[in-house]
N, C-alpha and C positions, 0 to 999 in steps of 0.2 A: 710190247713194241708199239710205238705210236702209229696211228693210221697215216697212210700216205694219201694226200689230196693231189690229184693231177688234173690239169686243164686240157681237155682234148683227147679224143680216142687214140690218136696216133702214138701217144706216149706209152700205151700198154701192148702194142702189137708184138714187140719182141718178147714180152713177158708171157704171152699166151700161145704163140704160134707153135711152140714145141711141146705143149702140154696136151693131155687128153682131158679136155674140160667139158662140163655140161653147161649149156647155155639155157638159163631159166629166163623165159621171156613171155610177154603178153602179146595180144593180137596187134597192138599198135606198132610193134617191132617191124612188121612187114612194110610199113610206110616210112621208115627212117632211113636216112642216108647211110648210117653205120652198118646197115644190113649187108651192103656190098662188101664191106671189109670182112665181116664174119663169114660170108659165103665163100671167101677165098681160103679160109682156114678150117681144116677138118675139126669137127666137134659133134657132140650129141645135143639134141634139143629137148626141152621139156616145157610145155605150155598148157597142159591140161589141168588148169585150176581156175576157180571162180574169183571174182573181185574180192570176196570175203573168203579166203582160202579155207578149205576143210582139211581136217587131220588126215582123212583117207587119201586126199589128193597129194599131200606132202609125202605120205608113205609111198605112193607111186613114184614120186620124184626120187626118193631115196633108193628105191629098187632099180630105177633106170641108171642112177649114178653108180651103184655097186655092180649091176649086171655088165656095165660097159667099162668097169675098172677105171673110172675117172679119177683124176688126181687134183682137180681144180674146179671151182664153180665161178661162173660169170653170170651176173644178173643184169638184165636190161629191161627196165620197166618202172612202174610206179611203186608206191610203198608196199602193196600186197605182193608184188613180184619179188621184191627184195626180201620181204619177210619169209616167203617160201624158200628162197635160196638159203637164208640164215638157218631155217629149220632143217633143211637137207644137210647142211654142214654139221649141225649139232647132233643129228640122229644117225648119220651114215655109218657110224661104227658101233651103234648100239645093237642089242639083241632084237632082231625083227620079230621074234615070237612073243615078245612082251610089249605092252603099250609103251611107246616112247615117252609119253607124258609122265609115266610112273618111274622112269629110270633116272639114275643120277646123271647130271649134266657134267660133261668134261670137254676140254678143248681137244678137238680131233686133229688139229694142225693142218686141216685142208685149207688152202688159200681161197679166199673169197674176194672177188672184185665186183663192185656195185656201180652200175651206170644208170643213174636215175633219169627218167624221161618226163618227170613232172618236177616242178619246183614248189615243194610244199612240205612233205612229210619229214624230210631229213633222215629217213630210214637208212640211208647210205652211211650214216655216221653214228648210229645208236646201237645199243646192246639189246634192244627190245624187238619183239615180233609178235604179231597177233594172228592166231588161227582159230578155227571153230571145231569143237568136238561135241557131238550129240546136241547140236544147236546152241551150245554155250561158248561164249568167248573165252579163249585161253590166252593169257598174257605170258609170253615166253621171254625170259631174260637171262642172259649170261654174258660175261665180259668177252668171251671168245667169239661171239657172233657179230661183233663190230667188224664190218668188212675191212680187210687188210688195206685195200685201195679203193678210194672213191673217185670216180672219173666224172668230172663236171663238163659235160658236152652240151652247150646251149643250143646247138642245131636241133637237138631232139625236142625242143619246146616249140619249134616253129609251126608244127602242124596241129598242136593241141587246140581243141575247141575253146572259144573264148570263155564260156562258162566254167569249164574245167580249170582254165588258168586262174580265174577269179577264186574258185574254191580252194585250190591248192596254195595260192599265194596267201589267202586269209588264214589258212592253217599255219603256215610258216610265221605269219605276223602274230597270231595268237600264241603260238609256242614261244616266240621270243618274249612276249609280254608276260606270259604266265611263268616262264622260267625265271624272269627277272624278279618277280615278287614271291617266288616259291620259298617255303621255309628251308629248303635244301640248297638255296643259292650260295655261291661263294664268289670270290673275285674273278675266277676263271670263267664261270658260267655267266656272270653278269657282263663280262667283257664280250662274250659271244652274243648275248641278248642285245646289247646296245648296237653292235654291228648289224645284226639281222634287222632290227627295227629301223635303224637309220637308212640302211640301203633300200628297204622296201618303200619307205617314205619318199626317198629321192627318185625312185625309178618306176613306181607302180603305173603311173599314167602311160609312160612310153612303152611299158611291157604289155599292158592290157589294150590300149587304144591304138598304138602305133606299131606294135609287134616288131620293134627294132632288135637287131642282133645284140647291141650293147646292153640294152635293158634285160634281155633274156639271160645274158651271162651274169648280170648283176643280181637278178632275182634268184637265179640258181645258187649263186654264192650266198645270198642271204638265207635261203632255205637250209643250206648246209650249216651255216652258223647256228641257226635255230635248232637244228638237229643235234649239234654238238652241245648246245646249252641244255636241252632236255635230257641228253644222255647223262648229264650230271645230276639234274634236279628232278626229272620227271615232270609231268604236267599237273595242273591244279583243277579247280572246280569247273571252269568252262568246258574243259575236255570231259570231266566226269559226268557232267550233265548232258553231254551231246550224244552219247552212244545210242540211247533209246530213241532219240529224235531221228537219227539216221535210219533206224530200222522201221519206225512207225510211219514216217512221212517220206521215206525214200529220198532224203536229202543227203548229198555227198558229205563226207566227214567234215571238210573245211567249212562248208556252209552251215552245218549243224553247230559246230563250235562257235562260229561267228555270231549266230543269233543269241547264244547264251552269254557271250562275252560282256556286252553292255550291262546286263543285269548283275553279274558277278562283280564287275568293276565298280559300278555305282554303289552297290551294297557295301563293299569294302571301304570305299571313300567315306561313307557315312557311319561306319562302325569300326573304326580302328581300335576302339577301346576293347573290342572282343578279340584282339590279336592273340594267336596261339604260337606265334614264332618266338623262340627262346630269346631272340635278340630284342624283343620288346616292342611296345606300341610306337615309341618315338622312332625307332628304326624303320618300322613299317611306314609311318607317315613320311619320313624322308625318302623312302624308296618310291612310294606312290607319287610323291612330288617330283622326283627325278624322272620317272616315266612320263608324267604329264608335261614336263618341260620339253621333252622330245616329241611326244605324241599323246594327246589328251583323250579322255573319254569322248568329249564332243567331236574331236577329230575322227575317232573311230566310227562314231555314229554317222558323221558326214560321209565317211568312206563307204559305209554300207549303202547309203543313199546314192552316191555317185556310181556305185557298181550295180545298182538296181537289184540288190539282194533281198528277196522277199522272206517274210516270216511264215512258219507253218500255219495252216488253217485246219480247223477240225469241225466236223458236224456233230461231235459229241465231246465237247471241250471238257466238261467236268470229269468224265470218266478217263479221258486221255491225261489230264493233268494229274489225277490220282496215280495212274499207272506210271507216268514219268517220274513222279516224286519217289515212288517205291523202288524205281529201277536204279537209283544212284547208289553206287558202291561206296559205303562209308570210308573204306580204306583209301580210296582215291582222293577223298576230301582232306586227308591228313596232311597233304602237301600244301593245302591252301592256308594262307596266313591269318585268315579270319574264320572263326567257327561258323558253320552253316547248318542250322538245325532243320529238321524236316519241314517245319512250318514255313521257314524262310524259303526253302526250295520250292515248296508248293506255290507261294506267292510269286516267285520268279517265273515259274512255268505258266502261271495264269497270265502274265504279261507277254511271255514269249509266244504262246499259242494264241492265234487270233480267231 
């Protein structure tokens, strides 16, 4: 069944008011206008999880869901919140005496409604989730965890700190661009990518600097298109290179991806002959040309300057660069249309880390 995209919280009131649902939410929820609506509807809440959710925290959410005999999940929050809700849906009918990560994934049939409060991850429209088990990142993926309904409620963006708006918007922009050139792209995903990138280009200034309602609605729409694009293609090298930067320098995900993006983009433009996309080097050249006609590498670099996004700095650069290079998961690089060897990654990180 295709996901339903609705605009505005009012459209789901009838859908949830007669259900016994668990509301998975983060701390920012208390400052949102939509809280008043949920306060008037009986429900169970779960908010005891960290920004990088732990497996044990998800287990607690599953327990609350089952102990209260819930039959629906509503997630209000950023990407991590929605990821927790996805995992609760996936695990709620599994054997709690066995590690959920080791059990076969199945569609539990539990309705999941996602209401993003940031415009960036697109998690409300993807089959992916990320949690951490014993300190290691676990990428969870299953078609059934794409939320049944995604509610785009731009009022939830009004109170976001400006820096967080910048980071999440850059994440959406990078997702749109990476999905566009991914080896897994198709006509549908490219259509979503083009919409995401164009909308961000048209509205980012009004969103970041003017905080207008119209721009917030547009950027939220763009983030959703980017999420739908990567749901088909997954992300590529800029994302693969970003994860360790986030943990080492405490840079939010979108910021970390954005500092990697120019290096990846520039290298690909100069090395299309190393194309690993089955459609060939000429196809890649045309794709990169199409992207640049809408938004070029120079435009991206200028955007980073306009947003005053700084690069990570290190007191022990050589050791950090070595660690960063070793951290990149080769599997995640397989989606990138140009091969990136360890030496190339090392050179990129040397320019990223200041």
